[in-house]
Kinemage of the C-alpha trace (Angstrom):
@kinemage 1
@onewidth
@group {chain A} dominant
@subgroup {mainchain}
@vectorlist {calphas} color= white
{ca met a 1} P -93.284 97.144 97.378
{ca trp a 2} L -95.867 97.112 94.320
{ca ile a 3} L -99.178 96.446 95.409
{ca arg a 4} L -101.377 95.205 92.587
{ca arg a 5} L -105.379 96.261 92.785
{ca lys a 6} L -107.446 93.880 91.115
{ca arg a 7} L -110.035 96.045 88.858
{ca gly a 8} L -113.924 95.664 88.655
{ca trp a 9} L -113.851 94.477 85.170
{ca glu a 10} L -110.655 91.888 85.780
{ca ile a 11} L -111.931 88.002 85.476
{ca pro a 12} L -109.759 85.193 86.804
{ca glu a 13} L -107.600 83.895 84.234
{ca his a 14} L -108.813 79.989 84.393
{ca his a 15} L -112.589 81.800 83.486
{ca ala a 16} L -111.407 82.679 80.022
{ca thr a 17} L -113.054 80.896 77.086
{ca pro a 18} L -110.767 78.126 75.929
{ca glu a 19} L -109.879 78.887 72.062
{ca ala a 20} L -111.098 75.678 70.620
{ca val a 21} L -114.237 76.457 72.328
{ca phe a 22} L -114.711 79.729 71.374
{ca leu a 23} L -114.278 78.775 67.524
{ca asn a 24} L -116.828 76.102 67.833
{ca arg a 25} L -120.189 77.438 67.733
{ca arg a 26} L -121.832 74.091 69.129
{ca ser a 27} L -119.814 74.165 72.377
{ca leu a 28} L -120.089 77.767 72.836
{ca val a 29} L -123.848 77.747 73.145
{ca gly a 30} L -124.172 74.633 74.948
{ca gly a 31} L -121.581 75.655 77.307
{ca ala a 32} L -122.761 79.258 77.585
{ca ala a 33} L -124.637 79.195 80.803
{ca gly a 34} L -122.050 77.834 83.004
{ca leu a 35} L -119.969 80.739 82.146
{ca ala a 36} L -120.192 84.520 83.488
{ca gly a 37} L -119.938 85.686 80.179
{ca gly a 38} L -122.535 83.436 78.373
{ca leu a 39} L -124.620 86.124 77.515
{ca ala a 40} L -122.571 88.622 76.192
{ca ala a 41} L -120.797 85.986 73.963
{ca ser a 42} L -123.670 84.453 72.771
{ca ser a 43} L -124.862 87.241 71.216
{ca leu a 44} L -122.377 87.333 68.730
{ca leu a 45} L -124.017 84.066 67.032
{ca gly a 46} L -126.802 86.485 66.009
{ca ser a 47} L -130.938 85.682 65.916
{ca arg a 48} L -130.060 82.991 64.199
{ca ala a 49} L -128.597 80.821 67.475
{ca phe a 50} L -131.966 81.673 68.973
{ca ala a 51} L -134.238 80.519 66.324
{ca ala a 52} L -132.275 77.357 65.743
{ca gly a 53} L -132.861 76.618 69.665
{ca asp a 54} L -136.512 77.201 69.464
{ca ala a 55} L -136.893 74.746 66.367
{ca ser a 56} L -135.388 72.215 68.773
{ca gly a 57} L -136.820 68.642 67.787
{ca leu a 58} L -138.223 70.256 64.035
{ca tyr a 59} L -135.358 69.066 61.940
{ca pro a 60} L -134.445 67.185 60.343
{ca ala a 61} L -138.096 66.520 58.838
{ca pro a 62} L -139.384 63.132 57.718
{ca arg a 63} L -138.578 63.362 53.991
{ca asn a 64} L -141.639 62.962 50.825
{ca asp a 65} L -140.789 60.219 48.804
{ca arg a 66} L -143.216 61.443 46.685
{ca tyr a 67} L -140.436 63.846 45.716
{ca thr a 68} L -137.010 62.433 43.672
{ca leu a 69} L -134.663 64.287 42.128
{ca asp a 70} L -132.666 63.048 38.630
{ca arg a 71} L -129.648 64.524 39.912
{ca ser a 72} L -127.579 64.872 42.979
{ca val a 73} L -128.491 67.253 45.721
{ca thr a 74} L -126.525 70.450 45.303
{ca pro a 75} L -123.861 71.145 48.409
{ca glu a 76} L -124.344 73.410 50.570
{ca lys a 77} L -121.569 75.439 49.939
{ca tyr a 78} L -122.094 76.485 46.354
{ca ser a 79} L -126.291 76.780 46.782
{ca gly a 80} L -125.638 78.653 50.158
{ca asp a 81} L -123.175 81.425 48.789
{ca tyr a 82} L -124.777 82.093 45.575
{ca asn a 83} L -128.224 83.656 46.217
{ca asn a 84} L -130.081 86.654 44.867
{ca phe a 85} L -131.863 88.816 47.586
{ca tyr a 86} L -131.717 91.979 46.375
{ca glu a 87} L -132.754 93.419 49.855
{ca phe a 88} L -129.019 92.870 50.683
{ca gly a 89} L -127.438 93.825 47.494
{ca met a 90} L -127.514 92.987 43.719
{ca ser a 91} L -124.348 90.901 44.018
{ca lys a 92} L -124.597 86.938 44.674
{ca thr a 93} L -122.775 87.083 47.457
{ca val a 94} L -124.921 88.662 49.828
{ca leu a 95} L -124.636 86.000 52.648
{ca pro a 96} L -122.622 88.763 54.853
{ca ala a 97} L -124.874 91.331 54.250
{ca ala a 98} L -128.130 88.522 55.001
{ca asn a 99} L -126.572 88.187 58.180
{ca ala a 100} L -128.695 91.599 59.606
{ca leu a 101} L -131.614 90.170 58.677
{ca lys a 102} L -133.560 89.798 62.457
{ca thr a 103} L -135.552 86.320 62.352
{ca ser a 104} L -136.924 85.860 65.827
{ca pro a 105} L -139.305 86.724 66.742
{ca trp a 106} L -141.258 86.558 63.327
{ca thr a 107} L -144.890 87.134 62.563
{ca leu a 108} L -146.802 86.466 59.864
{ca lys a 109} L -150.025 88.293 59.103
{ca ile a 110} L -152.980 86.621 57.338
{ca asp a 111} L -155.592 88.988 56.030
{ca gly a 112} L -157.751 89.987 53.083
{ca leu a 113} L -160.652 87.499 51.708
{ca val a 114} L -160.655 85.122 55.118
{ca glu a 115} L -163.314 84.319 57.476
{ca lys a 116} L -161.041 85.585 60.003
{ca pro a 117} L -157.860 88.107 59.815
{ca phe a 118} L -155.223 87.020 62.260
{ca glu a 119} L -151.541 86.789 63.164
{ca ile a 120} L -149.313 83.837 64.195
{ca gly a 121} L -145.854 83.552 64.921
{ca val a 122} L -143.478 81.358 62.324
{ca asp a 123} L -142.571 79.014 65.667
{ca asp a 124} L -146.165 78.342 66.316
{ca leu a 125} L -147.369 77.769 62.526
{ca val a 126} L -144.844 75.316 62.057
{ca arg a 127} L -145.762 73.380 65.476
{ca arg a 128} L -149.605 73.795 64.352
{ca ile a 129} L -149.088 72.420 60.530
{ca gly a 130} L -145.938 69.983 60.935
{ca leu a 131} L -143.098 69.856 58.403
{ca glu a 132} L -141.620 67.529 55.842
{ca glu a 133} L -138.860 67.298 53.342
{ca arg a 134} L -138.956 67.634 49.869
{ca leu a 135} L -136.350 67.416 47.325
{ca tyr a 136} L -137.076 70.039 44.181
{ca arg a 137} L -135.084 71.476 41.486
{ca his a 138} L -134.945 75.170 41.682
{ca arg a 139} L -134.675 77.047 38.443
{ca cys a 140} L -133.913 80.858 37.932
{ca val a 141} L -134.614 82.918 35.236
{ca glu a 142} L -131.095 83.784 34.586
{ca ala a 143} L -130.520 80.230 33.330
{ca trp a 144} L -129.218 78.645 36.633
{ca ser a 145} L -130.210 76.021 38.736
{ca met a 146} L -129.697 73.824 41.802
{ca ala a 147} L -131.442 70.771 43.641
{ca val a 148} L -131.435 71.498 47.108
{ca pro a 149} L -133.757 69.867 49.947
{ca trp a 150} L -136.323 72.029 51.257
{ca thr a 151} L -137.943 71.738 54.835
{ca gly a 152} L -141.596 73.228 55.335
{ca phe a 153} L -145.372 72.267 54.374
{ca pro a 154} L -147.605 72.511 51.489
{ca leu a 155} L -148.988 75.862 50.743
{ca ser a 156} L -152.397 74.290 50.377
{ca lys a 157} L -152.248 73.808 54.019
{ca leu a 158} L -151.794 77.368 54.964
{ca val a 159} L -154.554 78.375 52.733
{ca ala a 160} L -157.000 75.640 54.275
{ca leu a 161} L -155.878 77.286 57.901
{ca ala a 162} L -156.779 80.806 56.304
{ca lys a 163} L -160.391 80.013 55.234
{ca pro a 164} L -160.564 82.020 52.233
{ca ala a 165} L -163.895 83.586 51.257
{ca ser a 166} L -165.275 82.483 47.662
{ca gly a 167} L -164.756 86.100 45.983
{ca ala a 168} L -160.653 85.224 46.750
{ca lys a 169} L -159.267 84.853 43.387
{ca tyr a 170} L -155.607 85.682 44.006
{ca val a 171} L -152.996 85.429 47.004
{ca arg a 172} L -150.447 87.871 47.554
{ca phe a 173} L -147.261 87.295 49.354
{ca glu a 174} L -145.366 90.301 51.245
{ca thr a 175} L -141.447 90.655 52.481
{ca phe a 176} L -140.448 92.688 55.339
{ca met a 177} L -139.902 96.213 54.640
{ca asp a 178} L -137.072 97.647 57.065
{ca lys a 179} L -134.826 100.435 55.235
{ca ala a 180} L -132.414 100.228 58.412
{ca met a 181} L -131.457 96.534 58.058
{ca ala a 182} L -131.660 96.077 54.711
{ca pro a 183} L -129.353 98.444 52.712
{ca gly a 184} L -131.210 97.258 49.385
{ca gln a 185} L -134.713 98.677 50.038
{ca arg a 186} L -132.809 102.144 50.073
{ca val a 187} L -132.941 102.031 46.131
{ca phe a 188} L -135.036 104.222 45.557
{ca tyr a 189} L -136.191 102.799 41.734
{ca tyr a 190} L -137.173 99.409 43.399
{ca pro a 191} L -141.210 99.336 44.223
{ca trp a 192} L -140.485 97.792 47.831
{ca pro a 193} L -141.502 95.565 49.604
{ca tyr a 194} L -141.298 92.607 47.233
{ca val a 195} L -144.797 91.079 46.209
{ca glu a 196} L -145.284 88.169 44.704
{ca gly a 197} L -148.689 86.315 43.891
{ca leu a 198} L -150.134 83.098 42.944
{ca thr a 199} L -154.057 82.149 41.644
{ca met a 200} L -156.080 80.396 44.091
{ca ala a 201} L -155.820 77.082 41.731
{ca glu a 202} L -152.005 77.104 42.313
{ca ala a 203} L -152.025 78.010 45.796
{ca gly a 204} L -154.254 74.716 46.031
{ca asn a 205} L -151.848 72.584 44.309
{ca asp a 206} L -149.509 70.260 46.428
{ca leu a 207} L -146.634 71.437 45.139
{ca pro a 208} L -146.098 75.159 45.877
{ca phe a 209} L -144.137 75.012 49.459
{ca val a 210} L -143.864 76.925 52.479
{ca val a 211} L -140.273 76.512 53.422
{ca thr a 212} L -138.739 77.080 57.003
{ca gly a 213} L -135.327 74.882 56.233
{ca ile a 214} L -132.734 73.356 54.222
{ca tyr a 215} L -130.523 70.859 54.475
{ca gly a 216} L -131.581 69.230 57.393
{ca lys a 217} L -131.857 73.029 59.387
{ca pro a 218} L -133.402 75.930 59.992
{ca leu a 219} L -132.989 78.260 56.992
{ca pro a 220} L -130.187 80.813 56.967
{ca asn a 221} L -130.781 84.197 56.178
{ca gln a 222} L -129.568 84.574 52.737
{ca phe a 223} L -132.122 81.702 51.686
{ca gly a 224} L -134.903 84.248 52.678
{ca ala a 225} L -135.628 83.081 56.881
{ca pro a 226} L -137.144 82.321 58.521
{ca ile a 227} L -140.303 81.303 56.088
{ca arg a 228} L -140.635 81.540 52.145
{ca leu a 229} L -142.798 80.519 49.189
{ca val a 230} L -141.164 77.645 46.794
{ca val a 231} L -142.780 77.245 43.707
{ca pro a 232} L -140.720 74.765 41.461
{ca trp a 233} L -142.509 74.729 38.139
{ca lys a 234} L -142.306 78.486 37.984
{ca tyr a 235} L -138.619 80.752 37.723
{ca gly a 236} L -137.231 81.336 41.168
{ca phe a 237} L -138.396 85.207 41.336
{ca lys a 238} L -141.835 83.815 42.168
{ca ser a 239} L -140.491 82.215 45.191
{ca ala a 240} L -140.916 85.108 47.821
{ca lys a 241} L -138.524 85.261 50.659
{ca ser a 242} L -138.856 86.279 54.400
{ca ile a 243} L -142.614 86.478 54.062
{ca val a 244} L -144.370 88.826 56.637
{ca lys a 245} L -148.040 89.098 55.098
{ca val a 246} L -150.062 86.563 53.504
{ca ser a 247} L -153.453 88.620 51.498
{ca phe a 248} L -156.228 86.987 49.959
{ca thr a 249} L -157.760 89.437 46.675
{ca ala a 250} L -159.881 89.427 44.398
{ca asp a 251} L -157.778 90.972 42.238
{ca arg a 252} L -154.340 90.423 40.596
{ca pro a 253} L -151.575 91.464 42.536
{ca lys a 254} L -148.871 93.365 40.623
{ca thr a 255} L -145.857 91.936 41.195
{ca phe a 256} L -142.376 93.487 42.090
{ca trp a 257} L -140.551 92.542 38.810
{ca glu a 258} L -143.614 92.745 36.736
{ca gly a 259} L -144.162 96.365 37.927
{ca leu a 260} L -140.419 97.162 37.007
{ca gln a 261} L -140.236 95.302 33.425
{ca ala a 262} L -143.339 93.143 32.498
{ca ser a 263} L -142.217 91.920 29.050
{ca glu a 264} L -138.991 90.056 30.667
{ca tyr a 265} L -140.647 89.276 34.613
{ca gly a 266} L -144.376 88.572 34.088
{ca phe a 267} L -146.858 87.245 36.506
{ca trp a 268} L -146.593 83.880 35.640
{ca ala a 269} L -143.430 83.153 34.587
{ca asn a 270} L -143.737 79.259 34.271
{ca val a 271} L -140.633 77.509 33.060
{ca asn a 272} L -140.539 76.786 29.743
{ca pro a 273} L -137.221 76.080 27.549
{ca ala a 274} L -139.335 76.441 24.374
{ca val a 275} L -139.843 80.527 25.019
{ca pro a 276} L -136.337 82.458 25.399
{ca his a 277} L -136.277 85.337 27.148
{ca pro a 278} L -136.418 88.553 25.610
{ca arg a 279} L -132.224 88.832 26.162
{ca trp a 280} L -131.215 85.199 26.486
{ca ser a 281} L -132.083 81.480 25.728
{ca gln a 282} L -134.338 79.492 28.112
{ca ala a 283} L -133.299 75.898 26.687
{ca thr a 284} L -130.710 75.057 29.001
{ca glu a 285} L -129.130 75.823 32.454
{ca arg a 286} L -126.066 75.965 34.128
{ca val a 287} L -125.956 73.351 37.595
{ca leu a 288} L -124.885 75.047 40.378
{ca gly a 289} L -121.511 73.153 41.544
{ca ser a 290} L -120.556 71.506 38.546
{ca asp a 291} L -121.331 74.595 36.350
{ca glu a 292} L -122.431 71.600 33.715
{ca arg a 293} L -125.255 72.970 30.869
{ca val a 294} L -127.836 70.578 30.732
{ca pro a 295} L -131.046 70.885 28.606
{ca thr a 296} L -134.032 72.624 30.900
{ca leu a 297} L -136.990 70.357 30.818
{ca ile a 298} L -140.306 72.069 30.972
{ca tyr a 299} L -142.164 73.236 34.211
{ca thr a 300} L -138.697 72.212 35.775
{ca ala a 301} L -139.222 70.194 39.150
{ca thr a 302} L -142.752 68.790 38.345
{ca ala a 303} L -140.732 66.118 36.567
{ca ser a 304} L -139.304 65.621 39.839
{ca arg a 305} L -142.372 63.869 41.024
{ca ser a 306} L -142.893 60.718 40.992
{ca gln a 307} L -146.421 60.904 39.316
{ca gly a 308} L -145.106 62.955 36.589
{ca cys a 309} L -146.501 66.434 35.135
{ca thr a 310} L -149.463 65.276 33.912
{ca arg a 311} L -151.855 66.977 31.477
{ca ala a 312} L -154.776 67.160 34.432
{ca trp a 313} L -152.420 69.060 35.899
{ca arg a 314} L -151.047 71.320 33.343
{ca ala a 315} L -154.827 71.891 32.614
{ca ser a 316} L -155.577 72.989 35.811
{ca val a 317} L -152.289 74.893 37.228
{ca cys a 318} L -150.415 76.419 34.499
{ca ser a 319} L -152.411 79.533 33.749
{ca ser a 320} L -150.236 81.340 30.735
{ca asp a 321} L -150.746 80.991 26.926
{ca ala a 322} L -148.554 79.322 24.617
{ca asp a 323} L -146.152 82.612 25.265
{ca gly a 324} L -145.045 81.127 28.006
{ca pro a 325} L -143.995 83.720 30.645
{ca phe a 326} L -142.815 86.085 28.185
{ca pro a 327} L -144.712 88.051 26.273
{ca arg a 328} L -143.666 89.203 22.625
{ca arg a 329} L -143.862 92.897 21.380
{ca gly a 330} L -146.791 93.716 18.833
{ca arg a 331} L -148.516 90.346 19.335
{ca his a 332} L -151.245 91.514 21.827
{ca lys a 333} L -153.951 94.130 21.793
{ca lys a 334} L -153.356 97.507 23.759
{ca gly a 335} L -154.586 96.751 27.672
{ca ala a 336} L -154.629 93.064 27.162
{ca asp a 337} L -153.667 90.255 29.567
{ca pro a 338} L -150.837 88.977 27.127
{ca phe a 339} L -150.311 85.685 29.265
{ca gly a 340} L -154.050 84.564 29.053
{ca ser a 341} L -156.288 83.078 31.421
{ca ala a 342} L -157.591 79.519 30.581
{ca pro a 343} L -155.289 77.720 28.855
{ca his a 344} L -156.883 74.327 26.858
{ca ala a 345} L -155.141 70.844 27.422
{ca glu a 346} L -154.028 70.233 23.774
{ca arg a 347} L -152.273 73.816 23.693
{ca met a 348} L -150.432 72.868 26.981
{ca val a 349} L -149.918 69.003 25.735
{ca ser a 350} L -148.217 71.011 22.296
{ca leu a 351} L -146.399 73.261 24.286
{ca ser a 352} L -144.811 70.365 26.094
{ca arg a 353} L -143.587 68.318 23.031
{ca ala a 354} L -142.379 71.696 21.576
{ca gly a 355} L -140.191 72.177 25.168
{ca arg a 356} L -138.998 68.666 25.130
{ca arg a 357} L -137.803 69.543 21.456
{ca ala a 358} L -136.044 72.413 22.314
{ca ala a 359} L -134.402 70.856 25.052
{ca arg a 360} L -132.564 68.360 23.259
{ca ser a 361} L -131.850 70.841 20.357
{ca gly a 362} L -130.929 73.767 22.341
{ca arg a 363} L -131.246 76.046 19.265
{ca ala a 364} L -135.170 77.343 19.888
{ca asp a 365} L -133.601 80.883 20.494
{ca arg a 366} L -132.045 80.756 17.158
{ca arg a 367} L -134.461 79.715 15.067
{ca arg a 368} L -136.531 82.945 16.693
{ca thr a 369} L -133.608 86.032 17.201
{ca gly a 370} L -130.986 84.339 14.982
{ca arg a 371} L -128.804 84.568 17.623
{ca arg a 372} L -128.107 83.584 20.901
{ca cys a 373} L -127.443 85.638 24.282
{ca ala a 374} L -125.380 84.648 27.418
{ca pro a 375} L -127.610 85.906 30.287
{ca pro a 376} L -126.659 89.149 32.483
{ca arg a 377} L -126.345 89.000 35.981
{ca thr a 378} L -129.601 90.607 36.854
{ca gly a 379} L -133.393 89.034 38.317
{ca arg a 380} L -134.487 87.887 40.855
{ca arg a 381} L -134.288 85.102 43.511
């Protein structure tokens, strides 16, 4: 007679998770508590499952109707699979590699010239300040763009919470550093960690946005989870991802791409269709999803505001001179700041008119260089 002895690891067949439930992540998480193997199964979802649970009731956030778009929102299937995130690779399809990013728990450090340095968890920060949704256009220096609903809060509220000293002139943003988790950070010729910066005047404006979500949900990893910056009137590489430290300094920080190639990726980097990149035109942009080529508007997403991009805003926030974000060789004295510091409103108005003319004609780069260059697959965010 055959006698079958049950092994210790065996379970009854009726305890097995049905295939339909296994393939549905929400059902899996919801039913995990009632399953003996629930804890192990939920670990397959990674830290994003737990981060979403921590954010219950926060998403979707109420929309701020002051920020509108002149185009349709880019579908998530396009914007979510076309990302610059060099920490996880140089291709646009970084989503699989970015899943290795551990986003919970995540702590933000505030230091430098502040009343009292402190650290705060992202979840605590979000609940303390509150969230809203804004529709912004996002323009990459590579001449492509998207329009997305970001969820977050104004950077000015974080500045107020930090209580900076009067000597603070700049805000420095630093991303995480973990070579074991992020293979791109093992590339020796990049000056990791990623650093970006704004002036205090820029940081105090209402437009810069600290982002924790998109499309009514917590921020997916490839977008720079769990907390990133969005500066809509500047090229995308100014919007640092996965931030771990915000510092207030008296000296202008040396940013990541500025350190690699200042002549192509300067500190100011304001979107200006009249000023071509040294290797390609900025007069037009390719819209993700439709692949339509459209004129680039000066200071791009600021035109989304119902109030418009006013002369006072340009004079107080846009700190580049007529060269825009890209200095021209031989035009500035050695050691001088090629981007200027205190622009005149008249210059910014004339620049705006020039930008509109360039956007309509699409020939600004030909007048300067005599040729049109297609942008390579380089750049940042």
